[in-house]
C-alpha positions in Angstrom: 17.1 -1.6 -4.3 15.8 -0.7 -0.8 12.9 1.3 -2.1 11.8 -1.8 -4.1 11.9 -4.0 -1.2 10.1 -1.4 0.7 7.4 -1.2 -1.9 7.0 -5.0 -2.1 7.0 -5.2 1.7 4.3 -2.5 2.1 2.1 -4.2 -0.8 2.4 -7.5 1.3 1.3 -5.6 4.4 -1.5 -4.0 2.8 -3.0 -7.3 1.4 -2.5 -9.0 4.8 -4.2 -6.1 6.7 -7.0 -5.9 4.2 -7.7 -9.5 4.7 -7.6 -9.1 8.7 -9.8 -6.1 8.3 -12.2 -8.1 6.2 -12.1 -10.8 9.0 -12.6 -8.4 11.8 -15.4 -6.5 10.5 -17.8 -9.0 8.5 -20.9 -7.1 9.1 -22.1 -5.0 6.1 -19.0 -3.9 4.4 -19.1 -0.3 3.1 -17.2 -1.4 0.0 -16.4 -4.6 -1.7 -13.3 -6.9 -0.7 -11.6 -5.6 -3.8 -12.1 -1.9 -2.6 -10.9 -2.8 0.9 -7.8 -4.4 -0.6 -7.0 -1.5 -2.7 -7.5 1.1 0.1 -5.3 -1.0 2.4 -2.4 -1.5 0.0 -2.6 2.4 -1.0 -2.5 3.2 2.6 0.3 0.9 3.6 2.5 2.2 0.7 1.9 5.9 1.5 2.4 5.4 5.3 5.6 3.4 4.5 7.1 6.0 2.2 6.4 8.8 4.8 8.2 6.6 7.6 11.0 6.0 5.2 11.5 9.7 4.5 10.2 11.6 7.5 11.6 9.8 10.4 15.3 10.3 9.5 14.7 13.9 8.6 13.3 14.4 12.1 16.7 13.0 13.2 15.7 9.6 14.7 17.9 6.7 14.4 17.7 3.8 11.8 16.2 1.6 14.5 13.4 3.9 15.1 12.8 4.2 11.3 12.7 0.4 10.8 10.4 0.0 13.8 8.2 2.7 12.3 8.0 1.0 9.0 7.4 -2.5 10.5 4.3 -1.4 12.7 2.7 2.0 11.6 1.7 1.0 8.1 -0.4 -1.9 9.5 -1.9 0.1 12.2 -2.6 2.9 9.8 -4.4 0.7 7.4 -6.8 -0.6 10.3 -7.4 3.1 11.2 -8.3 4.2 7.7 -10.7 1.3 6.9 -12.4 1.9 10.4 -12.7 5.6 9.7 -14.1 4.7 6.2 -16.7 2.3 7.9 -17.8 5.0 10.5 -18.2 7.7 7.5 -20.3 5.3 5.6 -22.8 4.8 8.3 
Protein backbone atom coordinates (compact mmCIF):
# COMPACT_ATOMS: atom_id res chain seq x y z
CA UNK A 1 0.00 0.00 0.00
CA UNK A 2 2.89 2.36 0.73
CA UNK A 3 4.26 1.88 -2.80
CA UNK A 4 0.91 2.85 -4.32
CA UNK A 5 0.82 6.02 -2.21
CA UNK A 6 4.41 6.76 -3.24
CA UNK A 7 3.63 6.37 -6.95
CA UNK A 8 0.52 8.57 -6.73
CA UNK A 9 2.40 11.22 -4.75
CA UNK A 10 5.30 11.24 -7.22
CA UNK A 11 2.90 11.56 -10.16
CA UNK A 12 1.32 14.57 -8.47
CA UNK A 13 4.76 16.04 -7.75
CA UNK A 14 5.75 15.51 -11.39
CA UNK A 15 2.60 17.21 -12.66
CA UNK A 16 3.00 20.18 -10.33
CA UNK A 17 6.71 20.61 -11.06
CA UNK A 18 6.05 20.32 -14.81
CA UNK A 19 3.52 23.16 -14.53
CA UNK A 20 5.95 25.21 -12.45
CA UNK A 21 8.73 24.61 -14.97
CA UNK A 22 6.47 25.76 -17.81
CA UNK A 23 5.71 28.91 -15.83
CA UNK A 24 9.39 29.56 -15.03
CA UNK A 25 10.76 29.00 -18.55
CA UNK A 26 8.24 30.58 -20.90
CA UNK A 27 10.64 31.40 -23.72
CA UNK A 28 10.96 28.98 -26.64
CA UNK A 29 10.27 25.59 -25.01
CA UNK A 30 12.36 22.76 -26.48
CA UNK A 31 9.41 20.39 -26.22
CA UNK A 32 5.66 20.75 -25.87
CA UNK A 33 3.76 21.10 -22.62
CA UNK A 34 2.87 17.42 -22.85
CA UNK A 35 6.53 16.49 -23.33
CA UNK A 36 7.54 18.54 -20.31
CA UNK A 37 4.81 16.90 -18.25
CA UNK A 38 5.79 13.38 -19.31
CA UNK A 39 9.48 13.99 -18.57
CA UNK A 40 8.67 15.52 -15.18
CA UNK A 41 6.40 12.63 -14.13
CA UNK A 42 8.92 9.99 -15.21
CA UNK A 43 11.75 11.80 -13.42
CA UNK A 44 9.75 12.26 -10.21
CA UNK A 45 8.67 8.60 -10.09
CA UNK A 46 12.19 7.33 -10.82
CA UNK A 47 13.85 9.54 -8.20
CA UNK A 48 11.09 8.74 -5.69
CA UNK A 49 11.72 5.00 -6.09
CA UNK A 50 15.47 5.52 -5.81
CA UNK A 51 14.99 7.46 -2.59
CA UNK A 52 12.58 4.85 -1.25
CA UNK A 53 15.02 1.97 -1.70
CA UNK A 54 18.51 3.49 -1.69
CA UNK A 55 18.36 5.78 1.35
CA UNK A 56 17.46 2.95 3.80
CA UNK A 57 20.07 0.69 2.16
CA UNK A 58 22.68 3.33 2.97
CA UNK A 59 21.74 3.10 6.63
CA UNK A 60 19.86 6.37 7.08
CA UNK A 61 16.77 6.65 9.26
CA UNK A 62 13.17 6.81 8.10
CA UNK A 63 13.13 10.54 8.81
CA UNK A 64 15.88 11.15 6.27
CA UNK A 65 14.12 8.82 3.82
CA UNK A 66 10.86 10.76 4.00
CA UNK A 67 12.68 14.09 3.85
CA UNK A 68 14.50 12.93 0.73
CA UNK A 69 11.28 11.69 -0.86
CA UNK A 70 9.60 15.01 -0.11
CA UNK A 71 12.27 17.26 -1.62
CA UNK A 72 14.57 15.45 -4.01
CA UNK A 73 12.11 14.45 -6.78
CA UNK A 74 10.87 18.03 -7.13
CA UNK A 75 14.38 19.41 -7.39
CA UNK A 76 15.43 16.61 -9.74
CA UNK A 77 12.57 17.41 -12.12
CA UNK A 78 13.69 21.02 -12.38
CA UNK A 79 17.30 19.94 -12.90
CA UNK A 80 16.43 17.45 -15.66
CA UNK A 81 14.21 19.95 -17.46
CA UNK A 82 16.92 22.61 -17.22
CA UNK A 83 19.51 20.17 -18.66
CA UNK A 84 17.14 19.34 -21.54
CA UNK A 85 16.70 23.05 -22.27
CA UNK A 86 20.46 23.63 -22.28
CA UNK A 87 21.10 20.59 -24.48
CA UNK A 88 18.51 21.66 -27.06
CA UNK A 89 20.00 25.17 -27.50
